[in-house]
N, C-alpha and C positions, 0 to 999 in steps of 0.2 A: 537408850543405854548402851554404851559401848560393852563389849564381853571381854572381860580380863583372862588371860591364861598365862602358863608359865611354859616353859621348854628348856630342859636340861640338853647342852650341847659338846660334845664333844668332838674336836679337831683335832687330826692326825695327819699333819705335813709328811708327806714321803720321800725320801730321797732329796732332801733338802741340805744343805750346808746349815744354815740357822731357822731353827724350827720355832723360836721364840716369835720373832719377827713377822713370819703368818698368823700367829696366834693372833698377836698383837693387834694385826690390822684387821681381824675379825672382831676382836674389842672393840674396837674403834666405831666400825658397823654398827655394833648395838647399841653402844652410847650414843653416838649421831642422831639415832632412829627414836633417842628418846626413851629407850628402856631402862628401866632397872638391871643391873648387870653385876652380879655376884661371882666372879672369879674364885674356882677350886683349884686345886692339884691334879684333880683328874678330869673335872668337868666346870661348865659355868652354866648356872641357871640364868634364863632373864626372863624377866615378867614385865607383862604390859598389854595394851588392848590387841585383840586377836589379830587382827588386820595388819597392826604395826610389827607384832611377832613374826609371822608369817612370811612377811616381805623382808624384814631385817634377815632372818633367816636365809633365804634364797641369796639375798646381795652379799652377804658375809659367805656363802659357797663361793659365789662368782668372784668375788674379792682374793680368796684363798686360792682359789684352784690356777686365776689368773699370773699366780707366782710359783706353779709347778702342781705336783700330783697330791691329792689330797683325798683322806676319807673323813665325812663327816657323820657323826650319828646323834640324833635329836629324837628325844621324848616330849610329847607335847602333853599337856594337863590342864583340864578347865575345872579339876577337882582338888587336886593340891593346895593348901592354903597360900593364898597370897598376902605378902608383907604389904602392908601402906607405908609412907614414907614416916608416920608418925611410931610405926612400932621398930624396936631395937632390932639388928641383926641378931640371927641366934648364935651362942656360942660355939667356936670351933674346937 
């Protein structure tokens, strides 16, 4: 059985003219990896298989760093409730 985890990811592009472009590229990496992606105003929560989450975070950092200086802050959890596809997103 694969272990599912969640990660809260905050990406801060530094000294870049277009911040959203770098963040969008990282979100694309998460989606391409087949993870559940819930972007927020301050951070993004990703959900999925543990190996896929760790690999996607590494790939997203490499992708973002290829466009300039960045800071990425990540919190991982195997204890936070994991939403399934059948569960609705919580209200914002």
